[in-house]
VOKEPA-20204 format. One record per residue: residue number from 1; x, y, z of N, C-alpha, C in turn. Coordinates in steps of 0.2 Angstrom, whole numbers. Layout:
BEGIN
NUM X Y Z X Y Z X Y Z
...
REM end
This chain:
BEGIN
1 507 291 239 504 292 239 502 302 245
2 496 301 249 496 311 251 499 309 259
3 497 313 262 502 315 270 498 313 274
4 489 316 273 485 313 275 482 305 274
5 484 302 271 484 293 269 494 291 275
6 497 294 274 501 290 278 500 292 285
7 500 295 287 499 298 295 493 293 294
8 485 289 292 480 286 293 485 279 294
9 486 277 290 493 271 289 495 269 295
10 500 275 297 504 275 303 496 274 310
11 497 277 308 490 276 318 488 269 315
12 483 268 312 482 262 310 487 256 308
13 492 256 310 495 249 310 496 246 301
14 497 250 297 493 245 289 502 245 286
15 508 250 289 513 250 287 520 246 290
16 523 246 284 529 239 282 533 243 290
17 538 237 290 541 243 295 546 245 293
18 548 244 286 554 252 287 551 257 285
19 545 257 282 542 264 280 537 263 284
20 536 263 291 535 266 299 543 269 300
21 546 268 300 554 268 302 553 271 299
22 553 275 291 555 281 289 549 293 289
23 544 284 290 540 289 293 540 289 301
24 541 286 305 543 291 313 551 293 312
25 554 292 307 562 299 306 559 305 306
26 556 304 297 551 310 298 549 313 303
27 542 313 307 541 316 315 545 319 316
28 551 316 319 556 318 322 560 324 318
29 559 326 312 560 331 311 555 336 308
30 549 333 307 545 340 305 543 340 311
31 538 346 314 535 348 323 529 348 320
32 528 349 313 519 350 314 517 343 311
33 521 341 307 517 331 305 516 330 311
34 519 326 317 523 324 323 516 326 326
35 513 336 326 509 337 331 502 335 327
36 502 338 321 496 329 317 495 324 321
37 499 323 318 498 314 318 497 311 329
38 499 320 333 496 319 340 491 317 341
39 486 325 336 479 327 338 476 321 336
40 476 320 329 473 312 324 475 307 329
41 477 304 333 481 300 340 477 301 347
42 476 306 348 470 307 353 463 308 351
43 460 312 344 454 310 343 453 300 341
44 458 299 339 457 291 341 454 286 344
45 460 291 349 458 287 358 452 288 363
46 449 295 359 444 300 362 438 292 358
47 440 295 353 432 289 348 432 282 350
48 438 279 352 438 271 357 438 270 362
49 436 276 366 433 276 374 425 279 373
50 423 282 370 416 284 367 411 277 370
51 406 277 373 401 271 375 396 272 368
52 396 264 366 396 262 359 387 266 360
53 385 267 355 377 267 354 370 264 357
54 367 265 359 363 257 364 360 255 359
55 358 260 354 352 258 350 356 258 343
56 364 255 341 364 254 334 363 248 332
57 362 246 334 361 238 328 352 240 323
58 348 243 329 339 245 327 340 252 319
59 346 254 323 349 262 319 352 257 312
60 354 253 310 358 252 304 352 244 302
61 350 243 304 343 241 305 338 244 298
62 336 253 302 332 255 299 334 258 292
63 344 260 294 344 261 288 348 256 281
64 348 250 284 347 243 278 341 244 275
65 336 244 279 327 243 277 326 251 270
66 330 254 271 328 258 270 332 262 259
67 339 257 259 343 257 256 339 253 252
68 336 244 255 335 241 252 327 241 247
69 326 245 252 316 245 253 316 247 241
70 310 243 239 308 241 232 305 249 231
71 308 251 224 304 257 219 299 253 217
72 293 259 217 289 260 214 286 257 206
73 281 256 204 282 253 196 284 258 191
74 280 264 195 280 269 189 286 275 190
75 292 271 192 297 277 196 304 270 192
76 300 267 186 307 264 184 311 267 176
77 308 274 174 305 277 167 312 282 165
78 313 283 163 321 290 165 318 293 163
79 319 300 169 319 306 167 321 311 161
80 325 309 158 324 312 151 323 307 146
81 316 302 146 315 302 141 308 304 142
82 308 305 145 300 313 144 300 320 142
83 306 322 144 310 330 141 313 326 133
84 312 319 132 316 318 125 307 319 119
85 303 318 123 297 317 122 295 326 118
86 294 328 122 292 335 123 297 340 116
87 300 337 114 309 340 110 306 339 104
88 305 334 103 303 330 98 295 335 93
89 290 332 100 284 335 97 284 344 97
90 291 346 99 290 354 98 293 355 89
91 301 351 89 302 350 84 297 345 77
92 293 345 81 289 342 73 285 348 74
93 280 353 77 277 357 75 281 365 70
94 285 365 76 290 368 71 290 365 63
95 292 363 61 293 356 55 287 358 53
96 281 357 54 275 358 50 275 364 50
97 272 370 54 274 377 52 280 380 49
98 285 378 47 291 381 39 289 378 35
99 286 372 35 284 367 27 278 367 24
100 272 370 28 266 368 26 262 376 29
101 262 378 31 260 384 35 263 392 31
102 267 393 34 270 397 35 273 399 26
103 272 397 24 271 398 14 266 403 12
104 259 397 16 254 400 15 253 410 18
105 255 410 21 254 415 23 258 420 22
106 263 416 23 267 425 18 269 427 11
107 263 425 7 262 425 -1 260 430 -1
108 262 436 -7 261 442 -10 265 449 -11
109 264 452 -10 270 455 -10 272 461 -7
110 277 465 -4 279 467 0 283 460 6
111 282 454 5 285 451 8 295 453 10
112 296 446 12 303 443 12 303 440 8
113 309 442 3 315 440 -2 322 437 0
114 325 432 -3 331 430 -5 333 438 -9
115 341 439 -7 345 444 -12 344 438 -17
116 348 433 -17 347 429 -24 341 428 -30
117 336 429 -25 329 428 -28 325 436 -30
118 333 440 -30 324 448 -33 333 448 -39
119 328 452 -43 330 453 -49 333 458 -48
120 340 460 -49 341 468 -53 341 470 -61
121 340 475 -59 341 479 -66 347 482 -69
122 350 485 -65 357 486 -64 361 488 -58
123 367 483 -61 373 480 -55 381 482 -55
124 383 486 -53 392 484 -55 396 481 -47
125 399 478 -52 405 472 -47 410 477 -46
126 413 477 -41 417 482 -36 421 478 -31
127 428 481 -31 431 482 -28 435 486 -22
128 435 488 -18 436 490 -12 441 490 -11
129 445 495 -11 454 496 -6 452 491 -1
130 462 490 1 459 487 5 459 493 15
131 460 497 12 461 504 21 455 505 19
132 452 504 14 442 509 16 439 504 21
133 436 511 27 432 507 29 424 508 28
134 421 504 30 414 503 34 411 511 30
135 411 513 36 409 521 35 412 525 28
136 418 523 28 417 528 22 415 526 14
137 417 518 13 409 513 9 402 515 7
138 399 517 16 392 517 16 394 526 12
139 395 533 16 395 537 15 395 536 8
140 398 534 4 398 537 -6 394 534 -6
141 389 526 -6 386 524 -8 380 525 -8
142 376 530 0 372 532 -2 369 537 -4
143 374 544 -7 372 549 -12 369 544 -16
144 374 539 -19 372 537 -28 366 532 -29
145 364 529 -21 357 526 -22 358 518 -23
146 365 518 -22 370 510 -21 364 507 -17
147 365 499 -16 364 497 -13 371 486 -13
148 374 485 -8 377 478 -7 372 474 -9
149 372 468 -14 368 463 -16 370 460 -15
150 376 457 -17 380 450 -15 390 452 -16
151 392 445 -10 401 445 -10 402 449 -1
152 409 449 -2 411 451 -5 413 443 -8
153 417 441 -14 416 435 -17 424 435 -15
154 427 428 -20 431 428 -15 440 430 -19
155 441 436 -22 443 441 -24 442 447 -24
156 437 448 -20 434 453 -16 428 457 -17
157 427 458 -23 422 461 -28 414 460 -22
158 413 467 -24 402 467 -23 401 467 -26
159 395 465 -26 390 467 -31 384 472 -30
160 387 480 -33 383 484 -32 376 483 -33
161 370 485 -32 364 486 -36 359 491 -36
162 356 498 -43 355 502 -44 350 498 -46
163 342 506 -45 339 504 -49 337 506 -56
164 342 508 -60 342 507 -65 349 509 -70
165 349 508 -78 354 509 -80 358 515 -80
166 354 521 -80 357 526 -78 359 529 -70
167 353 526 -65 360 527 -60 367 524 -59
168 367 516 -63 372 510 -63 377 515 -66
169 378 518 -72 383 523 -74 385 529 -71
170 379 531 -66 380 538 -63 386 537 -58
171 382 529 -57 388 526 -49 396 524 -52
172 395 521 -59 402 522 -57 407 526 -61
173 405 531 -64 409 538 -64 410 541 -57
174 406 540 -54 411 542 -48 414 540 -43
175 412 533 -41 417 528 -38 423 528 -41
176 422 531 -49 432 531 -53 436 535 -51
177 429 540 -47 434 546 -46 440 547 -40
178 434 539 -39 435 539 -27 444 534 -32
179 449 535 -32 456 528 -32 458 527 -24
180 453 530 -20 458 528 -13 453 523 -7
181 446 523 -13 441 520 -9 439 512 -15
182 442 514 -21 439 509 -24 445 508 -29
183 447 502 -29 450 497 -33 449 496 -42
184 445 493 -42 442 490 -48 435 490 -48
185 431 494 -56 423 490 -55 422 487 -61
186 417 483 -62 419 479 -68 408 478 -69
187 405 479 -74 401 477 -74 396 467 -72
REM end
């Protein structure tokens, strides 16, 4: 038990005699505890001496009437059920848009395609050195016209795509000349 509970039990005579004796011995050793018990005893005495409210029964009757009021018939719904219905409608609307309407609007050239959907004319598989930074890689690829289209794989290879086979061959030579940046080149 905590200290406050011991004090309340002592003031309300809810302690066993041996526990009460131990608590009184503790109060003789601890002046702060004795002062706290004395203060609460004075508060208890003051409250006991206060006159009872003249209309105490009427107050309790009003409180009981409010507690036992029947609930209106339209308040028996769960509040989250309506929110769940709105969320379901929103999900359904998004699904219909994505599956039926969006593909119709987004057909044609120049629209978004995934990387796996793109046909690669010329590509190289390259494993960059572990010490190579993204800035160094970007600086090497920009003049060559290369684009990273896939990877890295589990072995660390990245697919670089080029516009044609000649650009890929030129890039192979340029990257082979950078052993600080490229570890391995494969077709």
